[in-house]
C-alpha positions as CSV (number, residue, x, y, z in Angstrom):
1,M,191.4,92.5,-108.7
2,F,188.8,95.5,-109.4
3,Q,185.8,93.1,-108.2
4,I,187.5,91.8,-104.9
5,I,188.6,95.8,-104.5
6,F,184.8,97.0,-104.8
7,G,183.6,94.1,-103.1
8,I,185.7,95.2,-100.0
9,V,184.5,99.1,-100.4
10,V,180.7,97.8,-100.7
11,S,181.6,95.1,-97.7
12,V,182.9,98.2,-95.6
13,F,180.0,100.7,-96.8
14,V,177.5,98.0,-95.3
15,L,179.4,97.3,-92.4
16,Y,179.4,100.6,-91.2
17,F,175.9,101.4,-92.1
18,L,174.5,98.5,-90.1
19,I,176.5,99.7,-87.1
20,Q,175.1,103.3,-87.4
21,Y,172.0,101.6,-87.6
22,A,172.4,99.7,-84.6
23,S,174.2,102.6,-82.7
24,N,170.9,105.4,-83.6
25,Y,168.5,102.5,-83.0
26,A,169.6,101.6,-79.8
27,G,169.9,105.3,-78.4
28,F,166.2,105.7,-79.8
29,Q,164.9,102.8,-78.4
30,K,166.8,104.1,-74.9
31,D,164.6,107.7,-75.4
32,V,161.8,105.3,-75.9
33,Q,162.1,103.5,-72.6
34,K,163.0,107.2,-70.9
35,V,159.5,108.3,-72.3
36,T,157.5,105.9,-70.8
37,I,159.3,106.1,-67.2
38,L,158.7,109.7,-67.3
39,K,154.9,108.8,-68.3
40,N,154.6,106.6,-65.7
41,L,155.6,108.7,-63.5
42,K,153.2,111.2,-64.7
43,I,150.4,109.0,-64.2
44,T,151.8,107.8,-60.3
45,G,151.7,111.7,-59.7
46,E,148.1,112.0,-60.9
47,S,147.1,109.0,-58.2
48,V,149.0,110.9,-55.7
49,Y,147.1,113.6,-56.4
50,S,144.2,112.0,-56.2
51,Y,144.1,110.0,-53.0
52,G,147.2,111.5,-51.1
53,N,149.1,108.5,-50.3
54,P,152.5,109.1,-50.8
55,V,154.8,106.1,-52.9
56,D,157.6,105.2,-54.0
57,F,158.9,105.5,-57.8
58,P,162.2,103.4,-58.2
59,D,162.5,103.4,-61.7
60,T,164.3,106.5,-62.4
61,S,166.8,105.5,-61.3
62,R,167.6,103.5,-64.7
63,Y,168.6,106.4,-66.7
64,D,169.5,109.7,-66.4
65,F,166.6,112.2,-66.0
66,S,168.8,115.4,-64.6
67,S,167.8,117.2,-67.4
68,C,164.2,117.4,-67.1
69,Y,162.2,120.0,-65.9
70,M,158.6,121.4,-65.5
71,T,158.3,124.4,-67.7
72,I,155.0,126.5,-68.8
73,N,154.1,126.2,-72.2
74,K,151.0,128.3,-73.3
75,P,148.6,128.5,-74.4
76,E,149.2,124.6,-73.6
77,P,149.4,123.2,-70.4
78,P,152.9,122.8,-68.5
79,V,155.4,119.7,-70.1
80,I,158.2,118.2,-68.5
81,K,160.6,119.2,-70.8
82,C,164.2,117.0,-71.4
83,D,167.0,116.8,-73.5
84,F,165.3,113.6,-75.1
85,G,162.3,115.0,-75.7
86,E,159.1,116.6,-73.7
87,I,156.2,114.8,-71.6
88,G,152.8,116.8,-71.6
89,S,149.7,117.7,-70.9
90,I,150.8,118.0,-67.0
91,L,147.5,118.8,-65.4
92,T,148.4,118.4,-62.0
93,P,150.9,120.9,-60.4
94,M,154.0,119.4,-59.9
95,L,157.4,120.3,-57.9
96,L,159.5,118.0,-59.7
97,S,163.5,117.0,-59.2
98,V,164.1,114.0,-60.8
99,D,167.4,112.1,-59.3
100,E,168.2,108.7,-59.1
101,E,164.7,107.0,-57.0
102,V,162.6,109.2,-56.1
103,V,158.9,109.7,-53.7
104,V,156.3,110.8,-54.7
105,D,153.7,112.8,-52.1
106,R,151.4,115.4,-51.9
107,T,151.4,118.6,-49.8
108,D,148.1,121.1,-49.6
109,L,147.8,125.0,-49.6
110,N,144.9,125.7,-47.6
111,F,143.2,129.2,-48.0
112,G,139.6,128.4,-46.1
113,W,137.6,129.0,-48.6
114,H,139.6,126.9,-50.8
115,I,142.5,123.4,-50.9
116,M,145.4,123.5,-53.5
117,H,146.4,120.3,-53.8
118,W,150.5,120.4,-55.2
119,I,152.5,117.1,-56.2
120,E,156.0,117.1,-55.1
121,I,158.5,114.5,-56.5
122,M,162.0,114.7,-55.2
123,P,164.6,112.0,-54.8
124,E,166.4,110.9,-51.3
125,T,167.2,114.1,-49.7
126,V,168.8,115.5,-46.3
127,I,167.3,118.8,-45.1
128,L,169.1,120.4,-42.6
129,F,167.9,123.9,-41.3
130,T,170.4,126.7,-39.9
131,P,167.9,129.1,-37.8
132,M,170.0,131.8,-37.1
133,D,167.3,133.1,-35.2
134,S,165.4,131.5,-32.2
135,S,162.5,133.6,-32.1
136,D,158.6,132.3,-32.9
137,E,158.6,133.6,-36.0
138,A,161.8,131.6,-37.0
139,W,160.4,128.3,-35.4
140,N,156.6,128.6,-37.1
141,L,158.5,129.2,-40.7
142,M,160.8,125.9,-40.3
143,K,157.5,123.9,-38.4
144,N,155.2,125.5,-42.0
145,L,158.3,124.1,-44.2
146,T,158.6,120.8,-43.0
147,E,155.2,120.2,-42.7
148,A,154.9,121.0,-46.9
149,L,157.7,118.6,-47.0
150,P,157.1,115.0,-48.0
151,S,156.2,112.2,-45.6
152,T,158.7,108.9,-46.0
153,E,157.8,107.2,-42.8
154,N,156.5,103.4,-44.8
155,L,158.6,104.1,-47.8
156,D,162.0,102.7,-48.8
157,I,163.2,106.5,-50.2
158,K,163.6,108.7,-47.3
159,V,163.3,112.6,-47.0
160,S,164.7,113.3,-43.7
161,F,165.5,116.5,-41.5
162,G,168.4,117.6,-39.4
163,F,170.4,121.0,-38.1
164,C,173.8,122.3,-39.0
165,D,175.5,124.6,-36.5
166,V,178.9,125.5,-38.4
167,N,180.9,122.9,-38.8
168,D,178.2,120.6,-36.7
169,V,175.4,118.4,-38.5
170,M,173.0,116.6,-36.5
171,E,171.1,114.5,-38.2
172,D,170.3,111.2,-35.9
173,L,168.4,113.4,-33.3
174,C,165.6,110.6,-33.5
175,G,167.9,107.8,-32.7
176,G,169.0,107.9,-36.1
177,P,167.5,110.3,-39.3
178,C,164.2,111.9,-38.1
179,E,161.8,111.9,-41.0
180,K,158.7,114.7,-41.4
181,F,156.7,113.8,-38.0
182,S,159.3,113.4,-35.4
183,F,161.1,116.1,-36.4
184,M,158.3,118.1,-35.9
185,S,158.3,116.8,-32.1
186,I,161.9,117.8,-32.0
187,I,160.9,121.3,-33.5
188,D,157.9,121.6,-30.7
189,D,160.1,120.4,-27.8
190,H,163.3,122.3,-28.4
191,R,164.6,125.4,-29.6
192,G,168.0,126.5,-30.0
193,Q,170.1,129.6,-32.5
194,A,172.7,127.8,-34.8
195,E,175.4,130.0,-36.3
196,R,176.0,129.9,-40.4
197,C,176.5,126.8,-41.4
198,R,179.9,125.7,-43.1
199,A,179.9,122.0,-43.1
200,S,181.1,120.5,-46.3
201,L,177.7,119.0,-47.5
202,P,177.0,116.4,-50.0
203,G,174.8,116.3,-52.9
204,E,171.8,115.0,-51.7
205,Y,171.8,117.3,-48.3
206,K,169.7,120.6,-49.2
207,L,170.1,123.9,-46.7
208,I,167.7,125.8,-45.5
209,T,168.9,129.2,-43.3
210,I,166.9,131.1,-41.8
211,S,168.2,134.8,-40.9
212,N,167.3,138.2,-41.4
213,S,171.0,138.6,-42.6
214,C,170.2,137.0,-45.5
215,N,171.5,138.3,-49.2
216,P,173.0,137.5,-52.6
217,G,175.8,134.9,-51.4
218,F,175.4,134.8,-48.1
219,S,175.2,131.3,-48.1
220,N,177.3,129.1,-50.3
221,K,174.8,126.1,-50.5
222,G,170.4,125.8,-50.3
223,V,168.1,128.8,-49.8
224,C,168.7,131.8,-47.4
225,V,165.7,132.6,-46.0
226,K,164.3,136.2,-44.1
227,L,161.5,136.1,-42.0
228,P,158.3,137.1,-43.1
229,Q,157.0,140.4,-42.4
230,G,152.6,140.6,-43.2
231,G,152.7,137.0,-44.5
232,V,155.4,137.8,-47.2
233,G,159.3,137.4,-47.2
234,S,162.4,137.0,-49.1
235,A,164.9,134.0,-50.3
236,Y,167.6,133.7,-52.2
237,L,169.3,131.0,-54.1
238,A,172.9,129.8,-54.0
239,G,174.3,130.2,-57.2
240,S,171.9,133.2,-58.1
241,G,172.3,136.7,-57.3
242,E,168.4,137.0,-57.8
243,T,165.7,138.1,-54.8
244,Y,162.7,135.8,-54.8
245,I,159.8,136.9,-53.0
246,Y,157.7,134.0,-50.9
247,K,154.5,134.2,-49.3
248,D,153.9,130.6,-48.7
249,S,156.4,127.4,-47.9
250,L,156.4,126.0,-51.6
251,D,158.0,129.2,-53.1
252,I,160.6,128.5,-50.6
253,I,160.3,124.3,-51.1
254,A,160.3,124.9,-55.1
255,L,163.8,126.6,-54.9
256,L,165.0,124.3,-52.7
257,I,164.0,121.2,-54.8
258,G,165.0,122.9,-57.9
259,G,168.7,123.4,-57.2
260,S,171.6,125.8,-58.0
261,K,172.2,123.6,-61.0
262,K,172.0,125.8,-64.0
263,D,170.9,124.8,-67.6
264,V,172.2,126.0,-71.0
265,L,171.2,129.7,-70.5
266,G,172.6,130.1,-67.2
267,K,169.6,130.0,-65.4
268,T,168.9,128.1,-62.1
269,L,166.7,124.9,-61.9
270,G,165.4,126.2,-58.9
271,E,164.8,129.4,-60.7
272,R,162.8,127.2,-63.0
273,L,160.9,126.2,-60.6
274,Y,159.9,128.7,-59.0
275,D,158.2,130.5,-62.1
276,Y,156.4,127.4,-62.8
277,K,155.1,127.5,-59.6
278,N,154.0,130.8,-59.3
279,E,152.5,131.0,-63.0
280,V,150.6,127.9,-62.2
281,W,149.5,129.3,-58.5
282,G,148.3,132.3,-60.0
283,E,146.2,130.5,-62.9
284,R,145.0,128.1,-60.3
285,L,144.3,131.1,-57.7
286,S,142.6,133.2,-60.0
287,L,139.9,131.1,-61.3
288,A,139.1,129.6,-57.9
289,A,138.4,132.9,-56.6
290,R,136.1,133.9,-59.1
291,I,133.8,130.6,-59.1
292,M,133.9,130.9,-55.1
293,S,133.1,134.5,-55.7
294,K,130.1,133.6,-57.8
295,R,129.0,131.1,-55.4
296,M,129.2,133.3,-52.6
297,L,126.7,135.7,-54.5
298,L,124.6,132.6,-54.8
299,V,124.0,131.4,-51.8
300,S,123.1,134.8,-49.9
301,S,120.4,135.4,-52.6
302,E,118.9,131.8,-52.1
303,Y,119.2,133.2,-48.1
304,Q,117.9,136.6,-48.9
305,F,114.8,134.3,-50.7
306,L,114.6,132.1,-47.9
307,G,114.4,134.8,-45.1
308,E,117.2,132.3,-43.3
309,N,120.9,133.2,-41.7
310,L,120.1,137.2,-42.7
311,E,123.0,137.6,-40.6
312,C,125.4,135.8,-42.9
313,I,124.0,137.8,-46.4
314,P,126.7,141.0,-45.3
315,I,129.6,138.7,-44.9
316,Y,128.8,136.9,-48.4
317,A,129.2,140.2,-49.6
318,N,132.1,141.3,-48.6
319,L,133.9,137.8,-49.1
320,A,132.7,138.2,-52.7
321,G,134.0,141.3,-53.0
322,S,138.2,140.0,-51.4
323,L,137.6,136.3,-53.9
324,T,137.3,138.9,-56.8
325,S,139.9,141.5,-55.8
326,I,142.2,137.8,-55.3
327,A,141.3,136.8,-58.6
328,N,142.1,140.1,-60.6
329,Q,145.6,140.2,-58.4
330,A,146.5,136.6,-58.5
331,K,148.2,136.7,-61.8
332,G,150.1,139.8,-60.9
333,N,154.0,140.0,-60.6
334,Y,154.9,137.6,-58.4
335,K,158.6,138.7,-58.1
336,N,157.0,142.1,-56.8
337,E,156.6,142.5,-53.0
338,V,154.5,145.2,-52.1
339,V,151.9,143.4,-55.3
340,M,152.5,139.8,-53.0
341,R,151.5,141.9,-49.7
342,N,148.8,143.1,-51.4
343,L,147.7,140.0,-52.7
344,V,148.6,138.0,-48.9
345,T,146.2,140.9,-47.2
346,R,143.2,139.9,-49.5
347,M,143.6,136.2,-48.9
348,R,143.9,136.5,-45.2
349,E,140.6,138.4,-45.4
350,A,138.9,136.5,-47.5
351,K,139.6,133.6,-45.1
352,S,138.8,135.3,-41.8
353,L,135.3,135.9,-43.4
354,Y,134.9,132.5,-44.6
355,Q,135.5,131.6,-41.1
356,N,133.0,134.1,-39.9
357,L,130.3,132.1,-42.0
358,I,131.4,128.6,-40.5
359,D,131.2,130.2,-37.0
360,L,127.7,131.5,-37.9
361,G,126.9,127.9,-39.4
362,C,126.4,129.5,-43.1
363,E,129.7,127.2,-44.3
364,Y,131.1,124.2,-43.7
365,Y,135.1,123.3,-43.6
366,V,136.1,122.8,-47.0
């Protein structure tokens, strides 16, 4: 009898161990597959970064990647961090939102003397604009934002565009959904002022409200953007009481892609992506400006030695000074409007000086 009872106890223990082991092993294998998919996504992003051709990436629909986000990992390169682990090192600047199938595309920031590439990874999305201002500034902002977002004309996963006016959602303006280039034609041909969007929008809809009345809580979905002054403006993310300073389209798009969902610390994923974007942007801009400043002085010295293009030499000197100033300011406080306004002024100055060199035949387009 003792042997029988002892045998039953041992059998139950062994069975429990095997079930627990199988469960842990299955979970481990699932995490391994998730990591493999993210590594493949990273490689795909690097390829798009090099060649600029947008692609579909459907493998992310196999598991839940909603916990994944970009984060700075100083002094190491940034990583993709998830609740099941992290993927690094991410050497290509990347705006990431992984949910179901995603599209991978490249967008560019052109400073005149340098072009900075960024990868955008986002799920199928409908982006709605509510322009509460019909001025040229509002329409130019809307065009710049559209131009910086993915082109999906030949892809299965779509990013499309439309308008929201009170409860009226207009997303079939092109005989169907408008993708990037067809929507830009709509913007060029039509102009009208809308009222605050109050429509109930599903999760795949992202709203961009353009209004000088924007403030925390003005819009309960998406991003609310004030018109820029001197190249710098402020944006507000639904679910956050913060004011975000923007100086280019990607500041706004980072907030939009990241969204209002909060992490365990109560920080929105939009703010996380905005912080990541600006940290990487500042580091890369500072390095590029420092390198180009030295190049300008070397080229100027060579022209001086050869006695050629002498009219360009003082322009090179001024441009080198502007680039040095940019290098010093680029890693400044990106949430401070005064600091960013000074930086944008220097960047516009450098772009103008470089264009002067192109016009005089001393430089060529980047």
